[in-house]
N, C-alpha and C positions, 0 to 999 in steps of 0.2 A: 504494499499500499504506499501511497505517496502523501507526503505532508508538506505543507508550506509554512515555513516559520519566518514571520515578519517581525524582526527584532533588530533594535539599531546598536545595543550593546553587543560589541563583536566577541568579547570574551565569553558572555553569558551564551550568546546564539552557538558559538562554536562547541561549548560543552553540552548545551542541550541538544544539538544536533548530533553529537557524537552518542549521547545516552540514547536518543531515538533510534539511530542507526543500529546500535547494539540490540534493539528490540525488533530488528528485520524490517524497520521502515525505510523508505528513501526520502531523504529530507533535502529541499531546496530552501536557501535563506534569502530573504529580501531585507534590505537594510534601511529601507523607509517605506511609507505607505504608498507612494506612487509607483515604486518598483513592484510592491506586493499586489497592487491592482492589476499591473500589467501580466504579471506571472500568472495570476488567478484566471486572466481571460485566456492566456496562451496555453495553459496545460489543465489537465484534469486532476484536481486533487481530491482525496478521500477525506482531508481534514485540512483546517487552517489554524494554526496557532498564532494568535494575534497580540502583539503588545499594544497598550493603550497609548503611551507617550512616544510618538513617532515624528521624526522629522518629515517635511512637506505635506503629509496627509496623515493626521491623527488616527489611531485606531478606531475610535468611535465612528468618525466619519467614513473610514474605509468600510467598516462593517455595515453601516446603512447603505453606502453605494452598492456593495455587494448584493445585499437582500433587495435593493431597488431593482437591481437588473436580475433578479429571480435566481441568485446564486443559491443553490440547495444543499451544499456540502456542510457538515457541521464546522462551527466556529467556537474555538475556545479562547477566551481573552484571559491576558495576564497583565496585572498592574501592581504597582506598589501603592496605590490609593486604597486603603482598607476602610471604606465607609459604606454605609447601606446605599446612599445616595449614589456612589460611583458604580456600585454593582447593579442598582436598577437602571442606570444610564447605559451600562453595557449590554444588559439583557434587553431592554427595550430597543436598543439599536439593532438586535437580531442575534446576538450571541446565544450559543446553546449552554455554554457554562462559563464560569468565572473563577480564576484562582488568583491568590495574592502572593506577591514576592515578599520575602524571598521563598522561592518555590521548594516545597518538599516533593523530591523527585518521584518517590513511590506512589504518592498520591496523584500527582500529575499524569503518570503513566496509566494509572488505574483509571483516571478521568478520560484520557485518550481513548483507551481500549473500550470503556463504556459508550462513548460517542460514536465510535466506528462501529460497534455492534448495533446500535441504534440506528445508523444510517443504513445499514443492510435491510433490504426488503424481505431476504429470506437467508436462512442458515448457509453459508458457502459448502457446496457439495464437495465430497471427496473426489479428487481428480484421479482418473486411472488410464494406464496405457500398458499393455504387453505385460502385465504383472507388476507394474509399478503403480504405487499408490501415494497420494500427496494429500494430506488433511490441512486446508488453510486455516481451519479454526485452532489447531494445536501445532502447527508447523512441524508434523511429523510425517516423515518419508519412509517407505517399505518397498522393498523389491521382493516379491515371493515371501512375504512376511518377515523379511529379515530387515532390520532397521538401518537407515543411512544416517550418518553423522555429518551434516554439511555446513558449510560456513553461511552466513546471511546471503552473501552474493551467489553462491553456488544454488542456494534454495531458490531465490528470485529468478535465477536463470532457467532452472528446472520447472518452476511454477509456469513461467511464460510459455515454455516448450509445451506442457501440458495443456495450456490453454489455448494453444495454437494449433493442435492437432498436427496435420500433415502440411501446414503452411510453412514455407521457408523462411527462416529469421536471419536477416543480415546482421554483421556486426554492428553497423551504425544503428539497427533497430534496437539490438540488445544494450546498447549504451544509453539510447534515448529512455528505455524503459526501467532499466535496473540501476543505472547510476545517477547521482545528483547533478544539476546543472553546473555547480562550482566545481566538481570534481570529475569530469569526464576523462576516461582511461584512454590509453592507445588501444589500437586494434590488436596488438600483440597481447596486451593484458587481458583482453576478452579471450583471445586464443588459449592463454594460459588457464583461465577459469574454465572454459569448456573441457580442457584436456583433464584437469584436475577432477572435474564433475564425471567424466567419462572413466576415470581410473577407479573412483570410489564406487561406480556402478559395477565395474567389473569384479571388483572384490567380493560383491555379495551375488555374483553369478549372472549379471546381465550381459547379453551380447555385447562385444566390442563396439559394434556399430549402432547400438540402440539410438544414440544420437549420431547422425550421419551427416557427412559433410557434401554439400551440393556445390561442386567446384565453381568459383566465379561468383556465387550468389550468397551462400551462408550455410546455415545448418537446419535440420528438422529432425523429428522422430521418425524413426524406421518402423514399418509395419510389416509384420512376418507375413509370408506368402500364404 
């Protein structure tokens, strides 16, 4: 899942983005309200984490603008202003939830999970392909009932393959969907992650070419004849 973090405190934003990335989320960071607005229009985010005190366009105004333009994803506001009036302002602007700085990280992550669950119209189904099973609700992956221990990036790549079926995925498309905008990898890095994923699948008995290379185009899942 992809999260947009709109926060002008660079140190706090970097620490929070790292914590969210450790929880398997792809995180993009915007340093002011106008950049946040532009990114929210350009990409599909599952949730927005929005600071109230922002340069160029404050968080309350950005939240109102998003809701006025029928933006439906959950918005979680963050602020150092701890009064009932400030909370009412944020919620009336269209925020779904509100947390006060300094942030308690476990609580924030729990609120993020709750909002993401609320945003789902139905539980995420288990994804399956040729003996491979991936459960998006628990982040568990099995091949022929044997568990796979994957890194967050390997998991995200495999989930994208499973959601895409026989569609060929280019390296540039993998970069777009799996990595954040401010830290795009080289194509060699993508190749290395795919190679590592193949090796882990091989250790639990999956065919060497379960993820096959389509030369000149990218990768796709192979279907047995």
